[in-house]
C-alpha positions as CSV (number, residue, x, y, z in Angstrom):
1,M,0.0,0.0,0.0
2,S,2.9,2.4,0.6
3,V,3.9,2.0,-3.0
4,F,0.4,2.9,-4.2
5,F,0.3,6.2,-2.2
6,F,3.8,7.0,-3.4
7,L,2.7,6.6,-7.0
8,I,-0.3,9.0,-6.3
9,F,2.2,11.6,-5.0
10,C,4.4,11.2,-8.1
11,V,1.4,11.8,-10.4
12,S,0.1,14.7,-8.4
13,L,3.3,16.7,-8.4
14,P,3.6,17.2,-12.2
15,A,-0.2,17.8,-12.4
16,F,0.2,20.6,-9.8
17,L,2.9,22.2,-11.9
18,V,0.8,22.0,-15.1
19,G,-2.2,23.5,-13.3
20,M,-0.1,26.4,-12.1
21,I,1.0,27.2,-15.7
22,V,-2.1,26.4,-17.7
23,P,-5.2,26.3,-15.4
24,A,-7.6,25.8,-18.3
25,V,-6.5,22.2,-18.6
26,F,-8.5,21.4,-15.5
27,S,-11.6,23.4,-16.4
28,R,-13.7,20.2,-16.9
29,F,-13.2,19.3,-13.2
30,F,-14.6,22.6,-11.8
31,K,-18.2,23.6,-12.5
32,E,-17.9,27.3,-11.3
33,G,-14.7,28.1,-13.1
34,V,-11.1,27.1,-12.7
35,T,-8.5,29.1,-10.8
36,R,-4.9,28.5,-9.8
37,G,-6.0,28.7,-6.1
38,K,-8.6,25.9,-6.5
39,I,-6.0,23.7,-8.3
40,A,-3.4,24.4,-5.6
41,K,-5.8,23.4,-2.8
42,L,-7.0,20.2,-4.5
43,L,-3.6,18.8,-5.8
44,G,-1.7,20.1,-2.7
45,A,-4.0,18.1,-0.4
46,I,-3.6,15.0,-2.6
47,M,0.2,15.3,-2.7
48,F,0.7,15.8,1.0
49,G,-1.9,13.1,2.0
50,S,-0.3,10.5,-0.3
51,L,3.2,11.3,0.8
52,F,2.3,11.0,4.5
53,A,0.4,7.7,3.9
54,S,3.3,6.1,2.0
55,I,5.8,7.0,4.8
56,A,3.5,5.8,7.6
57,M,2.9,2.4,5.9
58,A,6.5,1.7,4.9
59,T,8.0,-1.7,6.1
60,P,11.0,-1.2,8.5
61,I,14.3,-2.0,6.8
62,A,16.3,-4.9,8.1
63,P,19.8,-4.1,9.6
64,S,22.4,-3.8,6.9
65,T,25.4,-6.0,6.8
66,S,28.9,-5.3,5.8
67,D,30.7,-7.1,2.9
68,D,31.9,-9.9,5.3
69,G,28.4,-10.6,6.5
70,A,28.7,-9.0,9.9
71,Y,25.8,-6.7,11.1
72,D,26.4,-3.0,11.3
73,V,27.5,-2.3,14.9
74,A,25.4,0.9,15.2
75,V,22.2,-1.1,14.4
76,V,22.9,-4.3,16.2
77,E,24.0,-2.8,19.5
78,D,20.5,-1.3,20.0
79,T,18.6,-4.5,19.1
80,V,20.6,-7.7,19.9
81,P,22.5,-8.3,23.1
82,N,26.1,-9.5,23.0
83,I,25.9,-13.2,24.0
84,D,29.1,-14.9,24.9
85,A,29.3,-18.4,23.2
86,D,31.2,-19.8,26.2
87,V,28.3,-18.9,28.5
88,L,25.8,-20.7,26.2
89,D,28.0,-23.8,26.2
90,A,28.4,-23.7,30.0
91,E,24.6,-23.5,30.4
92,N,24.1,-26.6,28.1
93,G,26.9,-28.5,29.9
94,V,29.2,-28.6,26.9
95,V,32.9,-27.9,27.2
96,E,35.1,-27.5,24.1
97,D,38.6,-29.0,24.5
98,G,40.7,-28.9,21.4
99,N,38.9,-31.0,18.7
100,S,36.8,-32.9,21.1
101,S,33.6,-32.0,22.8
102,R,33.1,-32.9,26.5
103,V,29.9,-32.8,28.5
104,R,29.7,-31.8,32.2
105,A,28.1,-34.2,34.6
106,T,27.7,-34.5,38.4
107,V,28.5,-37.8,40.0
108,V,25.5,-39.4,41.7
109,S,27.2,-42.6,42.9
110,V,30.2,-44.7,42.3
111,V,29.3,-48.3,41.5
112,D,32.9,-49.6,41.4
113,G,36.3,-48.6,40.0
114,D,35.2,-48.5,36.3
115,T,31.5,-47.7,36.5
116,V,29.8,-44.6,37.8
117,K,26.3,-43.1,37.8
118,V,26.0,-39.4,36.9
119,D,23.5,-36.6,36.3
120,I,23.7,-34.9,32.9
121,A,21.5,-31.8,32.7
122,G,18.9,-33.5,34.9
123,I,19.1,-37.0,33.2
124,R,20.5,-39.9,35.1
125,E,23.0,-42.1,33.2
126,T,25.3,-45.0,34.0
127,I,28.8,-44.6,32.6
128,R,31.1,-47.5,31.8
129,I,34.6,-45.9,31.6
130,I,36.5,-46.7,28.4
131,G,39.9,-48.3,28.6
132,I,40.0,-49.6,32.1
133,N,39.0,-52.6,34.1
134,T,39.1,-52.9,37.9
135,P,38.9,-55.9,40.1
136,E,35.3,-57.1,40.7
137,T,33.4,-56.2,43.9
138,V,29.7,-56.1,43.0
139,D,29.1,-59.1,40.6
140,P,27.0,-61.6,42.7
141,R,28.5,-64.5,40.6
142,K,32.1,-63.7,41.6
143,P,33.9,-63.4,44.8
144,V,35.6,-60.1,45.6
145,E,38.8,-60.0,43.6
146,C,42.2,-58.9,44.6
147,F,42.4,-55.1,45.2
148,G,38.7,-54.7,44.3
149,K,37.8,-53.0,47.5
150,E,40.8,-50.7,47.3
151,A,40.0,-49.8,43.7
152,S,36.4,-48.9,44.6
153,A,37.5,-46.9,47.6
154,R,39.9,-44.9,45.4
155,A,37.3,-44.3,42.7
156,K,34.9,-43.0,45.4
157,E,37.6,-40.8,46.8
158,L,38.2,-39.2,43.4
159,L,34.7,-39.0,42.1
160,T,32.1,-38.8,44.8
161,S,29.9,-35.7,44.4
162,Q,32.4,-34.2,41.9
163,T,31.5,-32.3,38.7
164,I,33.3,-34.2,36.0
165,E,33.6,-34.0,32.2
166,L,32.7,-36.9,29.9
167,E,34.2,-37.6,26.5
168,A,32.9,-40.0,24.0
169,D,35.0,-42.1,21.5
170,A,33.6,-42.9,18.1
171,T,35.7,-46.0,17.9
172,Q,34.0,-47.6,20.9
173,G,30.3,-46.8,20.2
174,E,27.8,-44.8,22.2
175,Q,26.6,-47.6,24.6
176,D,27.6,-51.1,25.7
177,K,25.1,-54.0,25.4
178,Y,23.7,-53.1,28.9
179,G,22.8,-49.6,27.9
180,R,25.6,-47.9,29.8
181,L,27.2,-44.9,28.1
182,L,30.8,-45.5,27.1
183,R,32.9,-42.5,28.1
184,Y,36.2,-41.2,29.3
185,V,36.0,-39.3,32.6
186,F,38.0,-36.2,33.4
187,L,38.4,-34.9,37.0
188,P,37.8,-31.3,38.0
189,D,41.6,-30.6,37.8
190,G,41.5,-31.8,34.1
191,S,43.3,-35.1,34.7
192,N,42.2,-38.3,33.1
193,F,40.5,-40.5,35.7
194,G,41.2,-43.8,33.8
195,K,44.8,-43.1,33.4
196,T,45.1,-42.0,37.0
197,M,43.6,-45.3,38.2
198,I,46.0,-47.3,36.0
199,T,49.0,-45.3,37.0
200,E,48.3,-45.7,40.7
201,G,47.8,-49.5,40.3
202,F,44.0,-49.6,41.0
203,A,43.0,-50.6,37.4
204,Y,44.1,-52.6,34.4
205,E,44.4,-51.3,30.9
206,Y,41.4,-52.8,29.0
207,T,40.9,-53.1,25.3
208,Y,37.5,-54.5,24.4
209,S,37.7,-55.1,20.7
210,T,39.2,-52.1,18.9
211,P,41.9,-49.6,19.9
212,Y,40.7,-46.5,21.6
213,S,42.0,-42.9,21.6
214,Y,44.1,-43.2,24.8
215,Q,45.1,-46.8,24.5
216,Q,48.9,-46.3,24.2
217,E,48.9,-43.8,27.1
218,Y,47.0,-46.4,29.3
219,K,49.4,-49.2,28.3
220,D,52.4,-47.1,29.1
221,A,50.8,-46.2,32.5
222,Q,50.2,-49.8,33.3
223,A,53.8,-50.7,32.3
224,D,55.1,-48.0,34.7
225,A,52.8,-49.2,37.5
226,T,53.9,-52.8,37.1
227,K,57.6,-51.8,37.0
228,N,57.2,-49.8,40.2
229,E,54.9,-52.3,41.9
230,R,52.2,-49.9,42.6
231,G,48.8,-50.9,44.0
232,L,47.7,-54.3,42.8
233,W,51.1,-54.9,41.3
234,A,52.9,-54.7,44.6
235,S,54.5,-57.8,46.1
236,G,52.0,-59.5,48.4
237,A,49.1,-57.3,47.4
238,C,46.9,-60.4,47.0
239,N,48.0,-62.4,50.0
240,D,44.7,-61.7,51.8
241,G,42.9,-64.7,50.2
242,S,40.9,-62.7,47.6
243,E,40.9,-64.0,44.1
244,T,43.0,-62.4,41.3
245,L,41.3,-60.6,38.5
246,D,40.6,-62.7,35.4
247,T,42.9,-60.5,33.3
248,P,46.5,-61.7,34.1
249,T,49.6,-59.6,34.0
250,S,50.5,-60.9,30.6
251,T,48.1,-58.4,29.0
252,V,50.6,-55.6,29.6
253,E,52.0,-54.6,26.2
254,P,53.5,-51.2,26.7
255,T,54.9,-51.0,23.2
256,S,52.1,-52.6,21.3
257,T,49.1,-51.1,19.6
258,S,47.6,-54.3,18.3
259,N,43.9,-55.0,18.2
260,S,44.0,-57.7,20.9
261,T,40.6,-58.4,22.3
262,V,40.0,-58.8,26.0
263,A,36.6,-60.1,27.2
264,P,34.6,-57.7,29.3
265,A,34.8,-58.2,33.0
266,V,31.4,-56.7,33.9
267,E,28.4,-58.9,32.9
268,A,24.7,-58.5,33.1
269,P,23.1,-58.6,36.6
270,V,22.0,-62.1,37.7
271,T,18.3,-62.8,38.2
272,P,17.3,-64.1,41.7
273,S,16.7,-67.6,40.3
274,E,20.1,-67.8,38.6
275,P,22.8,-69.6,40.6
276,S,25.9,-67.5,41.2
277,A,29.4,-68.6,40.1
278,A,30.7,-67.9,43.5
279,S,28.5,-70.6,45.2
280,N,28.0,-73.2,42.5
281,P,30.4,-76.1,42.8
282,A,29.7,-77.1,39.2
283,D,31.8,-74.2,38.1
284,S,34.8,-76.4,38.5
285,V,34.8,-78.4,35.3
286,P,36.5,-81.8,35.6
287,S,39.5,-82.2,33.2
288,T,39.4,-78.4,32.5
289,P,42.6,-76.7,33.6
290,P,42.3,-73.5,35.7
291,S,42.4,-70.2,33.8
292,S,46.0,-69.6,34.9
293,S,47.2,-72.7,33.0
294,C,44.5,-73.2,30.3
295,S,45.5,-74.8,27.0
296,C,45.4,-72.3,24.2
297,S,47.5,-74.0,21.5
298,S,44.6,-75.5,19.6
299,N,40.8,-75.7,19.6
300,T,40.3,-78.1,22.5
301,Y,37.0,-77.1,24.2
302,N,33.4,-76.7,23.2
303,C,30.6,-75.1,25.1
304,S,29.2,-78.6,25.9
305,D,32.4,-79.3,27.9
306,F,31.3,-76.7,30.5
307,S,28.5,-76.8,33.0
308,T,28.3,-73.0,33.6
309,H,28.9,-69.8,31.7
310,A,31.4,-68.7,34.4
311,A,33.7,-71.8,33.8
312,A,33.6,-71.2,30.0
313,Q,34.3,-67.5,30.5
314,A,37.3,-68.2,32.6
315,V,38.9,-70.3,29.9
316,Y,37.9,-67.7,27.2
317,D,39.5,-64.9,29.2
318,C,42.7,-66.9,29.8
319,C,43.2,-67.6,26.1
320,M,42.4,-64.1,25.1
321,A,45.1,-62.9,27.4
322,Q,47.6,-65.6,26.4
323,V,47.2,-65.8,22.6
324,G,44.9,-62.8,21.9
325,S,42.2,-64.8,20.2
326,D,39.2,-67.1,20.9
327,I,41.0,-70.2,19.9
328,H,38.2,-72.5,21.2
329,R,35.5,-70.3,19.5
330,L,33.5,-70.1,22.8
331,D,32.2,-66.6,21.9
332,G,30.3,-67.8,18.8
333,N,29.7,-65.4,16.0
334,D,28.5,-62.3,17.9
335,N,32.0,-61.3,19.1
336,D,30.5,-59.7,22.3
337,G,33.2,-61.1,24.6
338,L,30.8,-63.4,26.5
339,A,31.6,-67.1,26.2
340,C,28.9,-69.8,25.9
341,E,26.0,-67.5,26.6
342,S,23.5,-70.4,26.2
343,L,24.8,-71.6,29.6
344,R,23.7,-68.5,31.4
């Protein structure tokens, strides 16, 4: 509509000038005779009215931009507040660290040395920490393993009620088969929790199936802890009668980056009706050597040779540690690190 009124103004202006020079041109529009005064009143009213209307109905012009696409400062400062991107990231719990993106979370509880429950922006999640494995303390099918209590106590000391940062690793997936988020954990001082636990001798380096971002750092940390006999590597650390972790010391490969697969130590919770490995005497399979001296030179065992999943898992873990492969094919075709699942 503003354009329409502006066109009326443009037509009225030359008509006004013509009427002032040759008034007779407009004689047909005036019954009582034409004069310059009458023409001036009529066309003047039309010109000023159309000009006012076109200005009043004009659409506001958007802020102009410079050649590089930035808004003109004089316009933006009056209309758009200056918002710090770091403030927005902090409100959403996102922390930029180099090329990786971390998410802030608050620790709700520590399950054990390698598993923790957190609150992420009001959502509760269970985190399985990538790259480490600690001696078992909470699996009802297993007795408390050597240094398990100490590992859990150290994890609680470092993590309880802390605001931590979580980092994902695309090589490891988003979740494990139990729905736990797979993440690295970084402490408030910026240190890597997993590496700290390994360095202090409270955890083993743990490669599930594929190399992860911090694998070599963790392997080097474990080699250093072993050499200096820290924590569970100390002489006499397991002389209290507790069982040793399924993962033997031969898994330490400080100079290797191979894709050796280690079976997961944490398994699904047991239903009340399922017998536990810790109390079932059938877990000891006749003619099956203990995990510390299992035969891994050829395909010797089948799942039918075991009475329980725990017994099969012990042999599977042992061979994975010794030769780096499932020589007896106890894991089947799903490659999930769990041996003879039909026995569970």
